[in-house]
N, C-alpha and C positions, 0 to 999 in steps of 0.2 A: 343425463344419460337415455339413451335411443331404446327404445321400447318397440314391440311388436302392436302393440294399443298408439303409438302418437308417432310413427314413421311414418314421411309421407308417399314415400314407393320404397317397396319394397324388391328384390332378388332373391330367389330361393331356388336354390340348386337341390335336384334332385337324382339318385345317383341309380344306376342300374338294379343296383343289390332291393332296391324299393320296388321302383317300377316292372319290372320281371319277376315272375315268380319261376326263380333259377328250375325247380324237379319240372315242370311243364314248359319248359322258356315259352312261356306266353304272358302278357300284361297281367298283372295282378288286379282285376278291377276291383277286389274290396279293398285294398287299398287306397286306391285312386281315388274312387267313388266318396270315401272317408276325408281325404285331403281334400276333394272337390269343394268337401261343407267347409273349410277352412281358406278357402281360395273366396268362398261366395263372401264367409263373413268376414275377409278383408276388405273384399269389393262393396260392401253393403255400407262400410266405414267411409267410403270415400275414397280409401286407397286403392292403390294403382300398384299394377301387381304384375311381373315379370316370371317366368319358370325358364330355367335351365333346367334340360331333361337329359340324361343318358337313356340306352336303351337299344337303341336302333340294331348297333354288332349284333346289341345278344336275343333279338328278337328276328332280325335277319338268320342269323344264323341256321335257325332250326327251323322256317322256311327252306333254306335253300339245301338243307342239309347236312352240313358241317357240323359235323361230330366232332371232332380232334380238338383240344382245348387250344392249343396255339394255330394259328392262322396264319398264313402269310399276306402278306401287303394287301395284295390283289387280293384275294379272301375276303379280304377285310373288309375292302373299300365294296365290295357285292354284296356281303352280309348288311353295311350301312347303306346302301343303296336299299336293298328288299326290306330291311326291316324300318325307317324311316315313317314310312307310310303305314306302317301299323302303328306303329310308337303315338305320331300326330292321332290315327281313328281309335288310340286308345283314352290318349286327353280330352279329345274333343269328344268322347262319348261317357265319359266320368263328367265333364265340367256343361254341357249342355244342358242339361238338365233345371241345374242352373239358371237359366238364359244366359252362360254368359260364352260369349265367342271366344275363338282363339285362332292363331294363324303362323305359319312357321317363319324361323328365321334360322339360317345354316351359315355359322361363321369360319371364315381362317384366323391364323393372326393379322396376317397384313386387313383383314377392316379391323382391327385394335388399333395395329401400329403404323398404318401410312394413313397419316392427315386425311388427301381424299377422301381415300371408303370409310373411313371414320366419320367422318361428315356425311355421307350419305348413310350408314348404319343408325347412325343416332337418328338422322333424319324420321327414317322407317321407320322404330321404334318410335318414336316420340309419337309418331301420326299415328300409327297404331292404340296405341296408350288414347291417345286423346278422343278416337273414335270405342272407346271402352271397348277396344278386345285385348284379349291374353296371351302377349307374344310366348311360345315354348322355343328356344332357340338351343341348339345343339352344335355340337363342334359338326366342316363339314366333311364327314371322314368318306365321303366316297371321293374325293381328290386332296387329299391333304394326304403326306406323308412322313414317313417319321419323323425325315430332317425341320420338317415345316409343318409343327401343331402346337396345340395347346400341351396336350400329353395328361389331360383331366380337367373333367366339369367346374373343379374347385376352379380353380384358376382363369379359364373362360367366365365363370360366375362372374367372382370379381372383377372382372376385362370390363365384364357387360354392366355390369355396377356402377363403374366409372365411365362408361358409353354414356349411362343414362341418369347417373346423377341422380342415385340411389340411396338413401340415407340408410339404410340397413338391409346388409347382406346374410340370408340365413342357408349353412350347410346343412343339410339333415344326415345325418352319421348314423357310421355305426355304434354308435358311443356316445355317454351326454356329457359330454362334452373334456375340455381338458382336464386331465391327470398329470401329479409330478413325476407320474413313468406311468406303464402299462400297468393298467387295473389286470390285467385279465393274465400278470406273470408277476404283480411286486403286490400284495396285500397291502403293501402302506403304501399307495399311493392316495394322495390328498388330493378331490378333485377342485379347480379354482371355479367358482361361479361368475367369479371376474378379474379381467385382466384391464390395468390401466393403459398398460405399455407391453408392444414386442420386444423386449430384451434379450438378448443373448441367452441368456437365463431362460429365457421363456422357449424363444426355439429348439433349443437342443429339446426341450420335452418330445416333439414330433416322435409319431411312430411309423409303421409300415402298413400296405393298406389290409384288409380284411380279405387274410386269405380263404376263409373259409365259403364264402360267397360265390366265390370263382367268376366272376365278372364286371368284380369294379378295380381300377384300379388308379384308386389314391386310399390316402389315410392319414393321419392326422397333421403329419408335415407337410403333404399338400393344404392342408387346410389354413394352417399357419401362415405357411407364402401367399395365401389367398387373403387371409387379411392383415396383411402386413399391405398388399395392392391397395387392398377396399381404406384401410385408414389414411392409408398417403391419396385419397381421394375423397379423405373425407365421409366415407362412409362405416360404419360401426357394422360388425357381424356378432354372429350367432348361430355357437356351434352347438348342436343339440340332436336326440337320438331320434331316425327318423321308423324305425322302426315299431310304431305304434300307431292307432287310428288318431285321425286328425292331431299330428302333432306339434301343430300351430297353436292347435287349442289347449294341448297338453300341455307347454311351455309358460302361457296365460293363465290357466290354473296353477302352476307355483311350481312342475316338474324343474325334474334339474338340468343346466344349459350354464354353457361359458360365455358371457359379453365380451368380445373384445373392442372397447373403448375405443373412440374416434377422437379429433385436437381440432376438429376442423370444420366448416361445413363445405360439401361437394362444390358450392360454387365457386368459395372459395378458395378450393385445393384446386381449382378447373382452371380460373382467372391466376393463380399461380404458377401455374405449367406453363399459358401461354407469355406472360410475362415475365418469367426467370431463365424455361427450359428450351424455349422454341430459336433459333436462327433469323432472324427477316430478311425475307428473301425480296421485299423491296418496301416501296410505300408508296403513299397517297396525302395530295396537302389539300386541306380543306380550308372555306368560308367561316368568317368569327360566326355562322350562324348555326353551323355545323359543328363548332366547338364548344358553342351553348346548350348546345343538344347531348353534347357527349357527358357535359359537367351533370345533365339531368339524367343520366343511365339512359339517355335512347340511344338507339344506334347508327349508324354512320348511314344515311345515303345516299346514292349518287348525285342527289344535286347539290348536295354542298362540297363535291370534290373541284378544284380547280386545277391539279396536277398528278400524272400518276407516273409513280418512279420503279425501273426498276425490270427483272421479265419474274414475274411470281406467276404461280400453279394456282388452279382454285384448290382451298385449302390451306395454300401456304398460309404463314404466320406473314405482317407486314406493319410496317409502321404508320404512325398516325400523327404527322406535322402541323401545324397551325402557320398562318400566314407568313409569320414572323420568323420561322424554323424550330420553333421549340416541338419537342415532341410530347405529344400528349398522352398518346396509349397504344397498345401493340394491341392486333386481334389476327383471326382468321379472312381471309376473304372466300368470300362466297364463288368471286367469278378469277378467271388468270386476268393479265394484267394487256393483255389484247381488248378484251372485251369490258375491261372499266374503263380505259382507251374512253371507248364507244359508248357508253353511257354516259361520261365524264358528265357534271350537270345538266342530265337530265332527271324529269319528275317521275317517279314511280308507276305511275300508269304508262309510261314513255319508254318503259324497258322491255320488253317483250317485243311489240314492233320493231323492236332496233336491235334485238340480238333472234329473236325465234323464240325465245324461253326469258325467263324469268328466274331469278334465286331468290327476290325478297331482296333486303337492303343487302348494300357492299358488306358490308360485317354486322350481323346481325348482335345483340346488347350480348347478350349471351357466353359470346364468341367474343368479348372485350374487353381486357386488359385497362383498367384507368391508370396514370401515376397515378401517387398517393396527394401531391398538393398541383392541382391546376390551376392556372392564373386566372386571376376573377375579373 
């Protein structure tokens, strides 16, 4: 069972109702400072952390003097543009006293659904995490339209968890977990501390958004949908009450929450997706040395490639075959077919001179799914 203490990489989603003081239309600095203590404790244990934060529109609308509750799409985009700087300043101000740096990442659905953009966004997030920063992610509402957007940051957080291979997704909510019914309406509703499977009965327990706060867009239904996305990516999900100081510390101290279990690891789920869900757009043929390296879990280097087949782009799935034509693996290519042909057989230190850039191995081991049985 995944817990806050043993997760390697945690994604925490923070909603507008937590970040923004609705009455003042300004950042809730007291809550942010308390949450920063949570973040500092997590980082001190050697865990990595990504924050998915709403709040830009709620902060920006006050700066722009937009007082109507229902904004037009252009007004919402303008509010997001004005408020994002305020949001990042609030996070930076809360985390900096703990020696924690932040970096802004704005995503659209294409960044998690289009493989090339997925790889680019993932590489940026992984680099920021490796450099010791805390990425603060939000939907790019300045360019998103009603037809092409995540719609709520619960689902965005699940996609980010999938992208970075998180072990645990934490959704801070206006309620302390999942109940059999809405406890604000049904006094007999029972709290469920542990959900092993997202059955149709469980999914039917989702309710509506928190209408009282007036700033959020999610609800238990979206959290259940996010938990389903996360589970498919090998990531457990924890839903708990966010409106309290240091909500993560509270959970570790025994506060009520609901844990949605996972049944695989992020790495296994990702490789299963590569192996079974993507149509290959081309192939490469490798020599015996490269085939042996693949068996040991190594990346596919250009030096071991004998032939390039098909017209694939960067980020496309391709087949890896040996000299006898046997399929060894499938993976995501870091080069398009033209560039792969140009570097075929080259040592890694010669790639930049040949192309003017280098993207590392042709297929990184993390993006390579081996067949279950390879010839000895």
